[in-house]
C-alpha positions as CSV (number, residue, x, y, z in Angstrom):
1,M,-32.0,-14.4,4.6
2,L,-28.5,-13.0,6.0
3,T,-26.9,-10.0,6.5
4,D,-22.8,-9.6,6.2
5,I,-22.1,-6.6,7.6
6,H,-18.3,-6.5,7.5
7,C,-17.0,-8.7,5.0
8,H,-13.3,-7.6,3.0
9,I,-15.0,-8.6,-1.1
10,L,-14.1,-5.9,-2.9
11,D,-10.8,-6.4,-4.8
12,G,-8.0,-4.4,-5.4
13,V,-8.4,-1.7,-2.5
14,D,-7.2,-3.7,0.2
15,D,-5.9,-7.0,1.7
16,G,-9.3,-8.6,1.0
17,A,-10.2,-10.4,-3.1
18,K,-7.6,-10.4,-5.0
19,D,-9.6,-9.9,-8.3
20,L,-13.2,-9.4,-9.3
21,Q,-13.5,-13.5,-10.2
22,E,-12.5,-13.8,-5.8
23,S,-15.1,-11.3,-5.3
24,L,-17.5,-13.0,-7.5
25,E,-16.7,-16.2,-5.8
26,M,-17.3,-14.6,-1.9
27,A,-20.3,-13.9,-3.1
28,R,-21.4,-17.2,-4.2
29,I,-19.7,-18.6,-1.4
30,A,-21.9,-16.3,0.9
31,L,-25.3,-17.2,-0.6
32,R,-24.5,-20.7,-0.4
33,H,-24.2,-19.7,3.5
34,G,-28.3,-17.8,3.1
35,T,-26.1,-14.6,2.6
36,H,-28.2,-12.2,0.4
37,H,-26.8,-8.9,1.5
38,I,-23.3,-7.8,2.0
39,V,-21.8,-4.2,3.1
40,A,-18.0,-4.1,1.6
41,T,-15.9,-3.0,4.3
42,P,-12.4,-1.9,3.0
43,H,-9.8,-1.1,5.9
44,F,-9.3,2.3,6.3
45,F,-6.5,3.8,8.8
46,E,-3.4,5.6,7.5
47,K,-1.8,3.3,5.5
48,C,-4.8,2.5,4.0
49,I,-7.0,5.6,2.7
50,I,-9.3,4.6,-0.2
51,P,-11.2,7.4,-1.6
52,R,-14.8,7.4,-1.1
53,D,-15.8,7.8,-4.7
54,H,-13.4,4.7,-5.3
55,L,-15.5,3.3,-3.2
56,L,-18.5,3.6,-4.5
57,E,-17.3,2.6,-8.1
58,K,-16.0,-0.5,-7.0
59,V,-19.1,-1.4,-5.0
60,N,-21.6,-0.1,-8.4
61,L,-18.7,-2.4,-10.8
62,L,-19.1,-5.3,-8.3
63,Q,-23.3,-5.4,-8.2
64,Q,-23.6,-5.0,-11.8
65,E,-21.4,-8.2,-12.6
66,L,-23.3,-9.7,-9.7
67,D,-26.9,-9.2,-11.7
68,R,-25.1,-9.8,-14.9
69,Q,-24.2,-12.9,-13.4
70,G,-27.6,-13.8,-11.8
71,I,-26.0,-13.9,-8.6
72,A,-28.9,-12.8,-6.2
73,V,-26.6,-10.1,-3.7
74,R,-27.1,-7.5,-3.0
75,I,-23.7,-5.0,-1.8
76,S,-23.9,-2.0,-0.2
77,A,-20.8,0.5,0.6
78,G,-19.2,0.8,4.0
79,N,-15.9,0.6,5.6
80,E,-14.0,-0.7,8.7
81,V,-12.8,2.2,10.2
82,R,-9.3,2.1,12.7
83,L,-9.4,4.1,15.4
84,E,-6.2,5.6,15.4
85,S,-6.8,8.4,17.7
86,A,-9.5,11.1,17.9
87,R,-7.5,13.4,15.9
88,F,-8.0,11.1,13.0
89,I,-11.2,10.1,13.3
90,E,-12.0,13.5,13.3
91,E,-10.0,14.8,10.3
92,H,-11.8,12.5,8.6
93,L,-15.4,13.1,9.9
94,Q,-14.9,16.5,8.6
95,K,-13.8,15.7,5.2
96,E,-16.9,12.8,5.0
97,S,-13.3,10.5,3.7
98,F,-14.9,7.3,5.0
99,C,-18.7,5.1,4.2
100,Y,-20.4,4.5,7.6
101,L,-22.3,0.7,7.3
102,N,-25.4,2.3,6.3
103,E,-26.5,5.4,4.3
104,A,-28.3,7.1,7.2
105,G,-25.4,7.2,9.0
106,S,-26.7,5.3,12.1
107,F,-23.8,3.0,12.3
108,I,-20.2,2.8,11.9
109,L,-17.4,-0.4,11.8
110,L,-14.9,1.2,14.2
111,E,-11.9,-0.9,14.8
112,Q,-9.2,-0.7,17.5
113,R,-5.6,-1.0,16.3
114,W,-3.8,-4.3,16.8
115,D,-0.9,-2.6,19.4
116,G,-2.5,-1.7,21.8
117,Y,-6.3,0.1,23.2
118,C,-6.6,3.8,21.9
119,P,-7.1,5.9,24.6
120,D,-9.4,8.0,23.0
121,T,-11.9,5.2,22.5
122,E,-14.3,6.4,25.1
123,E,-14.3,10.0,23.6
124,V,-15.0,8.9,20.1
125,V,-17.5,6.6,21.2
126,D,-19.2,9.2,22.8
127,W,-19.1,11.7,20.2
128,F,-20.6,9.4,17.9
129,L,-23.0,8.3,20.2
130,K,-24.0,11.9,20.6
131,Q,-24.1,12.3,16.4
132,G,-26.8,9.4,16.3
133,T,-24.5,7.0,15.6
134,T,-23.6,3.7,17.0
135,P,-20.0,2.1,16.9
136,I,-20.0,-1.5,16.5
137,I,-16.6,-2.5,17.7
138,P,-15.4,-5.4,15.4
139,H,-13.9,-8.8,16.5
140,P,-13.3,-8.0,20.3
141,E,-12.1,-11.6,20.5
142,R,-9.3,-10.7,18.5
143,H,-7.8,-8.0,20.9
144,F,-5.3,-9.4,23.7
145,F,-6.0,-6.3,25.8
146,F,-10.1,-6.9,25.4
147,R,-8.8,-10.7,26.7
148,E,-6.8,-9.4,29.2
149,D,-9.5,-6.8,30.8
150,P,-12.8,-8.0,29.9
151,E,-14.1,-4.7,31.7
152,L,-12.8,-2.3,29.1
153,L,-15.1,-4.0,26.5
154,S,-17.8,-4.3,29.1
155,R,-17.8,-0.1,29.7
156,L,-17.7,0.6,26.0
157,I,-21.1,-1.6,25.7
158,A,-22.4,-0.2,28.8
159,Q,-21.7,3.2,27.2
160,G,-23.9,2.0,24.5
161,A,-21.3,0.6,21.7
162,W,-22.2,-2.8,20.2
163,T,-19.6,-5.6,19.4
164,Q,-19.3,-7.6,16.1
165,V,-18.0,-11.2,16.9
166,S,-16.2,-12.6,13.9
167,V,-17.6,-16.5,13.2
168,D,-13.8,-17.9,11.9
169,S,-13.0,-17.2,16.0
170,L,-16.1,-19.2,16.8
171,L,-14.9,-21.6,14.6
172,G,-11.3,-22.0,15.9
173,T,-10.0,-20.5,13.1
174,N,-8.2,-17.3,14.6
175,G,-6.6,-19.2,17.1
176,K,-7.8,-20.7,20.6
177,E,-7.8,-17.6,22.7
178,A,-10.2,-16.0,20.5
179,E,-12.2,-19.0,20.2
180,I,-12.5,-19.0,24.4
181,F,-13.2,-15.6,24.5
182,G,-15.7,-15.5,21.6
183,R,-18.2,-18.2,23.3
184,Q,-17.4,-16.6,26.9
185,L,-18.5,-12.9,25.2
186,V,-21.9,-15.4,23.7
187,E,-22.6,-16.7,27.1
188,R,-22.0,-13.5,28.6
189,N,-24.2,-11.6,26.4
190,E,-21.8,-9.3,24.7
191,V,-22.4,-10.1,21.1
192,H,-24.9,-7.6,19.7
193,T,-23.8,-8.6,15.8
194,L,-21.8,-11.3,13.9
195,A,-20.1,-11.2,10.6
196,S,-18.0,-13.1,8.6
197,D,-14.7,-10.5,8.2
198,A,-14.4,-12.5,4.8
199,H,-11.1,-11.5,2.8
200,N,-11.0,-14.6,0.4
201,V,-12.4,-18.1,-0.8
202,V,-10.5,-19.6,1.8
203,R,-11.1,-17.0,4.6
204,K,-14.8,-17.4,4.1
205,P,-18.2,-15.3,4.1
206,N,-19.6,-18.3,6.6
207,L,-22.1,-16.7,8.8
208,S,-24.6,-19.2,8.8
209,E,-21.7,-21.2,10.7
210,G,-21.9,-18.5,13.4
211,I,-25.5,-18.7,13.3
212,R,-25.3,-22.4,14.3
213,L,-22.6,-22.1,17.1
214,V,-24.7,-19.7,18.7
215,S,-27.4,-20.8,18.5
216,E,-26.4,-24.3,19.8
217,W,-24.6,-21.9,23.0
218,A,-26.8,-19.7,23.9
219,G,-30.6,-20.9,21.8
220,P,-33.1,-19.8,19.1
221,A,-33.9,-16.7,20.4
222,R,-30.1,-15.1,21.3
223,V,-29.9,-15.6,17.6
224,Q,-32.6,-13.7,16.1
225,E,-31.7,-11.1,18.6
226,I,-28.6,-10.7,16.9
227,I,-30.4,-11.0,13.2
228,D,-32.6,-8.1,14.4
229,R,-29.5,-6.4,15.4
230,I,-28.0,-6.8,12.0
231,D,-31.4,-6.1,10.4
232,R,-31.4,-2.5,11.9
233,V,-27.7,-1.6,10.9
234,A,-28.2,-2.7,6.9
235,V,-31.5,-1.2,6.5
């Protein structure tokens, strides 16, 4: 049984599922790929701040409907928190605005901006680590600055951060550059976790396909290491 730690399955909160029916169909697709637990991770950045109470309510409503329809997928609450700046993170930490990837608060999905590497990254990573929280960097293979300077990512890993590569990147759906760099990260053993980053039934929860590719490229032992880490995240 697999866990997807990055999925935009909740409807009406960001650019993910358009309605409840699409959320349910995404869960059905995930189940066919062997995924029984999904951490719902809507975006959290300056122009997309979903109140925590509303997020938890959406998770509960979706879980109720999944249970009613006999779809054996468990949903829990998280966020994909964008590192706008150290000040942004500090402000919302104090307000307890966003969700970690588990109730213990031991992992957080900490996204980079798309227009450039946040200069506060190492400071924020260090702060989280000192609090006992491991930052997981989603889809580094999709960011041009990591591709242009892979050592930037390697330093964050050495600092203690984890990575989460997206299945669609390994499949080539996110473009050739992301595909090539994603495979390089697999080969360099710099992929700590895999996730779908699914947004709808086209950009779907296809975690098992990524597991298959990593097994082909790096062997079943590497896959087991990745699955074991994911299980630590989504306890």
